[in-house]
C-alpha positions, -999 to +999 in steps of 0.1 A: +185+321+083+217+303+096+200+296+129+170+279+112+193+257+091+214+246+121+183+241+143+170+214+120+197+190+131+186+194+168+149+185+163+154+147+164+177+146+194+153+169+213+125+144+206+147+116+218+155+136+250+118+142+257+110+105+250+138+094+274+125+118+301+090+105+297+101+069+299+121+075+330+091+090+347+071+059+336+049+074+309+043+052+279+041+083+257+079+082+256+078+055+229+057+079+208+083+106+211+111+081+202+091+071+171+085+107+161+122+114+166+131+085+143+108+098+116+122+133+120+158+120+118+150+102+086+134+133+070+162+156+082+188+132+067+170+132+034+167+170+034+204+176+043+216+150+017+194+166-009+208+200-002+244+186-003+236+169-037+222+202-051+253+221-039+277+196-054+260+196-088+260+234-089 
C-alpha cells in the first residue's frame, strides 16, 4: 500500500522523461508525453492536496 502511494508522485516525472527522450531522438510524440505528464501532475497534485485536507480535518 505504501509503495502505491509513493509511486503516484513519480508518474508525471516519468512521462516527462519519456517525452524528453522522444524529443531528443526527433520524434514529435514527445510533445504528447509532455502534455500527458502535465495533466497527470495536475491530477496528482489535486489528489495529494485532497488527502492532506481530509487528514487535517480529521
